[in-house]
Every structure is written in structure tokens, then in C-alpha cells.
C-alpha positions in Angstrom: 62.5 -4.9 79.8 59.3 -6.0 80.7 58.1 -9.9 80.0 55.5 -8.6 77.6 58.3 -6.5 75.5 60.6 -9.4 75.0 57.6 -11.6 74.0 57.0 -9.0 71.6 60.6 -8.8 70.3 60.9 -12.3 70.2 57.9 -13.2 68.1 59.2 -9.9 65.6 62.3 -12.1 64.8 60.6 -15.2 64.2 58.3 -13.1 62.0 60.9 -11.4 60.2 62.3 -14.7 59.1 59.4 -15.4 57.2 60.8 -15.2 53.6 57.3 -14.6 51.6 56.3 -10.5 51.7 52.8 -11.4 50.5 52.7 -14.4 53.2 53.8 -11.9 56.0 51.1 -9.5 54.7 48.2 -11.7 55.0 49.0 -12.7 57.9 49.1 -9.2 59.5 45.8 -8.8 57.9 44.0 -11.7 59.4 45.5 -11.5 63.0 43.3 -9.0 64.0 40.0 -10.5 63.0 41.4 -13.9 64.6 42.1 -12.1 67.9 39.1 -10.0 68.1 36.9 -13.5 67.2 38.7 -15.4 69.9 38.0 -12.2 72.2 34.2 -12.5 71.0 33.7 -16.3 71.7 34.9 -15.9 74.9 33.2 -12.5 75.9 30.0 -14.2 74.6 30.3 -17.6 76.7 30.7 -15.1 80.0 27.8 -12.9 79.0 25.3 -16.0 78.1 26.2 -17.4 81.6 25.6 -14.7 83.4 22.4 -13.8 81.6 21.5 -17.5 82.3 22.3 -17.5 86.1 20.0 -14.0 85.9 16.8 -16.0 84.8 17.4 -18.9 86.7 17.6 -16.4 89.6 14.0 -14.8 88.4 12.5 -17.8 88.2 14.0 -19.2 91.8 12.6 -16.2 93.3 9.3 -16.5 91.8 8.6 -19.6 92.6 9.1 -18.8 96.5 7.1 -15.8 96.4 6.4 -14.0 93.2 4.5 -10.9 94.8 8.6 -9.7 95.5 8.3 -8.8 91.8 6.2 -6.1 92.3 9.3 -4.3 94.0 11.8 -6.1 92.2 10.7 -5.4 88.9 10.6 -1.7 89.6 13.6 -1.3 91.1 15.4 -3.7 88.4 13.9 -1.3 85.4 14.7 1.8 86.9 18.4 0.7 87.8 19.1 -0.9 84.3 17.6 2.4 82.9 19.6 4.7 84.8 23.2 2.5 83.9 22.6 2.9 80.7 21.4 7.1 81.3 24.2 7.6 83.4 27.6 5.8 81.9 27.1 5.5 78.0 23.4 6.3 76.3 24.3 4.8 73.4 24.2 1.0 75.1 20.2 1.2 75.1 18.3 -1.5 73.3 19.3 -4.3 71.6 22.5 -2.5 70.0 21.8 -4.4 66.6 21.1 -0.7 65.3 24.1 1.0 67.0 26.4 -1.6 64.9 24.5 -0.5 61.8 24.9 3.1 61.9 28.7 2.2 62.5 29.0 0.6 59.7 27.2 3.6 57.4 29.5 6.2 59.3 32.4 3.7 58.7 32.3 4.6 54.9 33.4 8.1 55.7 35.9 6.8 58.0 34.3 8.8 61.1 36.1 7.5 63.9 35.0 9.8 66.3 31.4 9.4 65.6 31.6 5.7 65.9 33.7 6.1 69.1 30.1 6.8 71.2 28.5 3.3 69.4 31.3 0.8 69.8 33.4 0.8 73.0 34.8 -1.2 75.7 32.1 1.2 78.0 29.2 0.2 75.7 30.4 -3.3 76.4 30.2 -3.5 80.1 27.0 -1.3 80.5 25.1 -3.3 78.1 25.9 -6.4 80.2 25.3 -5.0 83.4 21.9 -3.4 82.4 20.8 -6.1 80.2 21.5 -8.6 83.3 19.6 -6.6 86.0 16.6 -5.9 83.5 16.3 -9.5 82.6 16.7 -10.6 86.4 13.8 -8.4 87.3 11.7 -10.0 84.4 12.2 -7.9 81.7 11.2 -10.0 78.4 14.7 -9.2 76.9 17.2 -11.1 74.9 20.9 -11.5 75.0 21.5 -11.8 71.1 21.4 -8.5 69.8 23.7 -6.9 72.5 26.2 -9.8 71.6 26.4 -8.4 68.6 27.0 -4.8 70.0 29.5 -6.5 72.3 31.3 -8.1 69.1 31.2 -5.2 67.3 33.1 -2.9 69.9 35.6 -5.9 70.1 36.6 -5.8 66.6 36.4 -1.9 66.5 38.4 -1.6 69.3 41.4 -4.0 67.9 41.6 -2.2 64.9 41.9 1.1 66.8 44.9 -0.5 68.6 46.4 -1.4 65.6 49.9 0.2 65.1 50.5 2.9 62.2 52.7 0.8 60.1 50.0 -2.3 60.2 48.7 -3.3 56.7 45.4 -0.8 56.2 41.9 -3.1 57.5 39.0 -1.7 56.1 37.0 -0.6 59.4 33.8 -1.2 57.7 34.6 -5.0 57.2 36.2 -5.2 60.5 32.7 -3.9 62.3 30.7 -6.2 60.0 32.6 -9.1 60.4 32.4 -8.8 64.2 28.6 -8.7 63.9 28.5 -11.7 62.2 30.8 -13.3 64.5 28.5 -12.3 67.5 25.5 -13.6 66.0 27.4 -16.6 65.6 28.7 -17.2 68.9 24.9 -16.1 70.6 23.2 -18.5 68.7 25.7 -21.2 68.0 24.8 -20.4 64.4 27.5 -20.0 62.3 25.6 -19.8 58.9 23.3 -17.6 60.2 25.9 -15.4 61.6 27.2 -15.1 57.8 23.7 -14.7 56.5 23.0 -12.1 58.9 26.2 -10.3 57.8 25.1 -10.6 54.0 21.3 -9.8 54.3 21.2 -7.1 56.8 24.2 -5.4 58.0 26.5 -5.5 54.2 26.4 -3.2 50.9 29.7 -4.0 49.6 30.5 -7.2 47.3 30.9 -10.1 50.2 34.2 -10.9 47.7 36.0 -8.0 49.4 35.8 -9.9 53.0 34.7 -13.3 52.9 37.6 -15.2 54.0 37.6 -12.7 57.0 33.8 -12.8 58.0 34.0 -17.5 57.2 37.3 -17.2 59.4 35.8 -14.9 62.4 32.6 -16.9 62.3 34.2 -20.1 62.7 36.8 -19.3 65.3 34.0 -17.4 67.5 31.7 -20.2 67.1 34.1 -22.8 68.2 35.7 -20.6 71.1 32.0 -20.8 72.3 31.6 -24.3 71.5 34.5 -25.1 73.7 33.0 -23.6 76.4 29.2 -24.4 75.9 29.8 -27.7 74.3 28.2 -28.4 70.5 24.8 -27.2 71.8 21.4 -26.4 70.0 20.1 -23.3 71.1 16.2 -25.3 71.0 17.3 -29.3 70.8 15.5 -31.5 68.5 11.8 -31.1 68.1 10.2 -33.7 66.2 8.7 -32.8 62.7 8.6 -36.1 61.4 5.6 -37.8 59.1 4.3 -34.1 58.1 1.3 -33.4 56.5 1.6 -33.0 52.7 -0.7 -30.1 53.1 1.6 -28.5 55.4 2.9 -25.5 53.2 -0.9 -24.3 53.7 -1.1 -23.4 57.5 2.9 -22.4 57.3 1.3 -20.0 54.6 -1.5 -18.7 57.0 0.8 -18.6 60.4 3.5 -16.6 58.2 0.9 -14.0 57.4 0.0 -13.9 60.8 3.3 -13.8 62.5 4.7 -11.3 59.8 2.2 -8.6 60.5 2.3 -9.2 64.6 5.8 -8.6 64.2 5.8 -5.4 62.1 3.0 -4.2 64.3 4.9 -4.9 67.6 7.6 -2.9 65.7 6.0 0.1 64.8 4.3 0.1 68.4 7.6 0.1 69.5 8.6 3.2 67.8 5.0 5.1 68.7 6.2 4.6 72.2 9.5 5.6 71.7 8.5 8.7 70.1 6.2 9.8 72.9 8.6 9.1 75.4 10.3 11.6 72.9 8.1 14.4 74.3 9.4 13.7 78.3 10.8 17.0 78.8 11.8 15.9 82.4 13.5 12.6 84.1 10.8 12.2 86.6 8.4 11.2 83.8 10.8 8.6 82.5 11.3 7.1 86.1 7.1 7.2 86.3 7.2 5.3 83.1 9.5 2.8 84.1 7.7 2.1 87.4 4.5 1.8 85.5 5.5 -0.7 83.1 7.3 -3.2 85.2 4.5 -3.1 87.5 2.2 -3.7 84.8 4.9 -6.6 83.4 4.6 -7.6 87.0 1.1 -8.1 87.4 0.0 -9.9 84.3 3.5 -12.3 85.4 2.1 -13.2 88.9 -1.9 -13.1 87.9 -2.2 -14.3 84.4 1.0 -16.4 83.3 4.6 -16.3 84.6 5.7 -16.5 81.2 5.3 -12.9 80.4 9.2 -12.5 82.2 12.3 -13.3 80.6 13.6 -13.9 77.1 10.9 -17.0 76.4 13.7 -19.5 75.5 12.0 -21.7 78.3 8.8 -21.1 76.8 9.8 -22.0 73.4 11.2 -25.2 74.5 8.0 -26.2 76.8 6.1 -25.8 73.6 8.4 -27.9 72.0 9.1 -30.7 73.9 6.1 -31.6 76.1 2.7 -32.9 75.2 1.4 -29.4 76.3 1.3 -28.1 72.4 -1.2 -25.8 72.2 -1.4 -22.2 74.4 -4.2 -19.6 74.7 -4.4 -16.2 73.3 -3.5 -14.4 76.3 0.2 -16.1 76.6 0.8 -15.1 72.8 -0.6 -11.5 73.5 1.6 -11.6 76.7 5.1 -12.7 74.9 4.5 -9.4 72.8 3.4 -7.4 75.7 6.0 -8.1 77.9 9.0 -6.9 75.3 7.4 -4.1 74.1 7.1 -2.6 77.7 10.4 -4.1 78.0 12.4 -2.6 75.1 10.8 0.9 75.1 12.4 1.5 78.8 15.5 2.8 77.2 17.7 0.0 79.1 19.9 -2.7 77.2 18.3 -5.9 76.0 17.8 -7.4 72.4 14.2 -8.5 70.7 15.3 -11.5 68.6 14.6 -14.3 71.6 11.5 -12.7 72.6 10.3 -12.1 68.9 11.3 -16.1 68.2 9.1 -16.6 71.6 6.1 -14.4 70.3 6.3 -16.4 67.2 6.1 -19.3 68.4 3.2 -18.8 70.8 1.2 -17.8 68.0 1.9 -21.0 65.9 0.7 -23.0 68.7 -2.3 -21.0 69.4 -3.2 -21.2 65.3 -2.0 -25.1 65.6 -4.5 -25.6 68.8 -7.8 -24.2 66.7 -7.1 -26.9 64.1 -5.9 -29.6 66.7 -3.0 -30.3 64.4 -1.0 -33.4 65.7 2.6 -33.1 67.5 4.7 -33.1 64.7 2.4 -30.5 62.6 2.3 -28.1 65.3 6.0 -28.4 65.9 6.3 -26.8 62.3 4.0 -24.7 62.6 5.6 -23.0 65.7 8.9 -23.0 64.2 7.5 -21.0 61.1 6.2 -18.7 63.3 9.3 -18.4 64.6 10.6 -17.5 61.5 7.8 -15.4 60.4 7.8 -12.8 63.4 11.3 -12.4 63.4 11.1 -11.7 59.9 8.4 -9.4 60.7 10.6 -7.4 63.1 13.8 -7.4 61.1 12.6 -7.9 57.6 15.8 -10.6 57.0 13.9 -13.6 56.1 17.0 -15.6 55.1 18.6 -15.0 58.0 15.5 -15.6 60.1 15.2 -19.2 58.3 18.8 -20.1 58.9 18.8 -19.2 62.3 15.8 -21.6 63.6 17.4 -24.3 61.3 20.3 -24.3 62.8 18.9 -23.6 66.5 16.8 -26.8 65.8 18.9 -29.0 62.9 15.7 -30.0 61.4 16.9 -30.1 57.7 13.8 -31.3 56.6 11.7 -28.4 56.8 14.1 -25.9 55.4 12.0 -25.0 52.3 8.8 -24.6 54.6 10.7 -22.2 56.9 12.2 -20.1 53.8 8.4 -19.9 52.6 7.5 -18.5 56.0 10.2 -15.9 55.7 9.4 -14.9 52.3 5.7 -14.8 52.8 6.2 -13.1 56.4 8.7 -10.6 54.8 5.6 -9.6 52.3 3.0 -9.5 55.0 5.2 -7.1 57.1 5.5 -4.6 54.0 1.3 -4.0 54.8 2.3 -2.3 58.0 5.6 -0.6 57.3 8.0 -0.6 54.4 11.3 -0.7 56.7 12.6 -2.5 59.9 12.7 -1.4 63.4 16.5 -1.6 62.9 16.3 0.6 60.0 14.3 3.3 61.8 16.4 3.4 65.2 20.0 3.3 62.8 18.9 6.2 61.1 17.9 7.9 64.2 21.7 7.3 65.5 23.3 8.6 62.3 21.5 11.5 61.9 22.2 12.0 66.1 25.7 11.8 65.2 26.1 13.4 62.3 23.9 16.2 62.8 26.3 18.3 64.2 29.2 17.9 61.3 30.2 20.9 59.5 30.3 21.1 55.2 33.9 20.5 55.8 33.0 16.9 57.0 34.8 17.4 60.4 33.1 15.9 63.3 31.2 17.8 65.8 33.7 18.7 68.8 31.3 17.5 71.4 29.0 14.0 70.9 25.7 15.0 70.9 23.1 12.7 73.1 21.4 10.1 71.2 17.4 11.2 70.9 15.4 10.0 73.6 13.3 8.0 70.9 15.8 5.3 71.0 
């Protein structure tokens, strides 16, 4: 008898001694969520450290010989795309649309259609592709990929449960996993809960609030256990604000909401154009050209074109160089446009925050605002641009609030989110994630017959995605 079998039998004996059947049933339902949350926290920490090392590697090489990126960036772009193309095509992009599609498909118990979206192979390819991408200077983030990784962990745990285990809603498992992933990635538990409620769920929260809260707490505490109780962006000074700051906050919210929606629209246009590519060589040529453009912009104009933009935001918030030029603000949008449309793995959360920060800093410079007022405008710009992309104003505001611990500006941040959401609606009624989710669902259900059976062969995702 193996050691594992012996431990399992001993635990089974101890469990059978519990007298209350109701308590045992509740414990069995909770254990999968707790186990998956612990694994999610560990995975988020490992991924965060690898991603950080890749960005530091990029900076190290850039400061010694920036011209090397005319070789490194094209190679990394092609390799990151090839990893996704060769091993798991549904690992491309941020991962949030895939999770949203999996949640929608779980309502009809389409387990076979969910498997291509959430799996262990997806997790490995996601990490490898995004790490290669960011090492080559790709303007991507790790937060969206972390959400797909977490969704995969929760989905696999639910699949591994034996038949006698109390039934657990697969939809709730995936939604809870996504929330736990975001909470662990940003160290923002309230943001994870808000994301699940505002972006993912279509059911009343009462049905899974206990699982959601406990998963977010366990995943977050696990990440904190290794990384410490850090703030994603530290403590920017937002004291002694002008009483009339609500006026520029409204202005930056309109601007960033529009620009976030415009960036999303441009990404969709490029992806649809790439759908017309009828052979692999055109994709490779696009990757090489995009990589070279990104390298030229970083080497000859501004290095902040590279990477997720986290250091760029910290530089604005915590140095005396508060104002950025229009070129940097524009580059923080061009970088994600070139990187996200490659088809490699990589998220848009952090790049959206950095683009909004750049616009906030730019506008603050036009009016020569004080340092603290500039910080508020930067934070409001972050909320506005992320809202323009995701259409989740409350989640965006809570995320920025928790990442900076600046509770005295919560009303400004919520105001920025709401105004940005209205402004983004002018450009497109739907978010980037909504468009991509719809494509994933259609690609996976296109072969379903009238009886509702799953197709024998999983279809390829559209090139659009």
C-alpha cells in the first residue's frame, strides 16, 4: 500500500467520525474551492516572479546594448506566437475572454467545449509564451493570464472530484477561480470580488458568495505569504487636493474612456484584418514588422514603449518628473496594440493602466497642476482607460484604490470610472472582452448538432483571436 493511499484512508476514517451530515456535506463542498485557491496563490506568486525576472532581463540588456533588441524582439515575438500556435491556440491573448466564454458554456454543461479553454497545458503555454513575449519587450501584462491560469486550476479540480462527491457548480468554480486569480495577481481582494460580480457573473451572488469570499482570501493570503503585504503601486501622495479637482477628473475620464475604447477598436480591426491571412508566412511577416517597429520606438524614442508599464507608472507617481510628453502617452498605447495583436499570450490590464497614467500626466502638465493633484489625475486616468477597455467602472476604481491604498480619493475614482464608461460607449457599445468572448463561444459551439451533442473534434479558434 502506497503512502498516499494510507494517508487517504486515514483521512477517510477521521472524516467518517464526524457526526453531523450537514457539516460533512458543507466541508466537502468547500474543500475543492480551498484547495484550488491555495494552488492559485502559489501559481500567481511563481508567475509573478518569472514575469518580473523577464522584465528585469529586458532592462539589463537594454542598458548595455539597446540595439540587440532589433534581433531579440523579432525572435521573441515569433517564438511566443509559435508556442501558442503549436501547443495551445486558446492560450493566446489575455485569457479573460476565454474564461468568460467558459463560464457561458458551463451553463449548458458543455465540458468538452470548456476543456480547450481551461487546462494544464493552457497554463504552461500561457506562462511560457507571455514570459518570452515580455522578455522581448512586448507591452503586455500578467494579470489577464493569471485569471485564465486560476480558472484552469479551479476547472481541473472540479473535474478530478470523484463521482460520490457532492455536486459543485462548474460555473461557480470557474467564476470563483477568476476572482481568486485577479486578487492574487494584484493583491486586491475587493477588486477580485468586484470583478466576479461586475464582469463575470450572470447569477445572483448569494449562490456562491461564501466560496467566492473564501477563495479570494486564501489565494490572496497565499500570495502575501511569499510576496509580503505589498501594494502594487505603493502610496502616492494625494493630500491637500484642490477643491475643484472634480473638473479635471471628469475631463481626463472622458479622454481616457474614449482612448481606451479606441484602442480596443483598433485591436479588433487589426485582428480581423489578420483573419484574411491565408498562410503562415504572412503571420510571421506581421510579427517581425511589429517587433521591429516596437524596437525602433523603444530604442530611438522612449524605452517606456517596452514592458507592462508598471515601472513607468511608479516613476510618475513617486518622482519629481510628473509630466510626460504626448509621445510617451501615445507609445503606451502603440506598444499594447502591436503586442496584443500578435496572437501570443499576454494581458491588457497593466498596459491599460500605464496608458491611462500617461494621459493623466500629460493633461496635468498642460495645466501645471501641483504634484498631489497630478497624482490624482494619474490615478483617475488609470481608472478611466481600464474602464474604456473592460467597461467595468466599479472594478477599475476598486483595483486602483487597493493598489495604492488612497481611500480619500475613492469618490474621484468612482466618478472617473462612471464618466469613462459613458464616454467609451460612444465608440463601441461592447468591451474588447465581450467581442472576443463571443468569438470563442461561436468557434466552440459551431460544430454542435441539433441534439446538443458536442462536436467530435474541437474546432480551431478564429484567427481573429
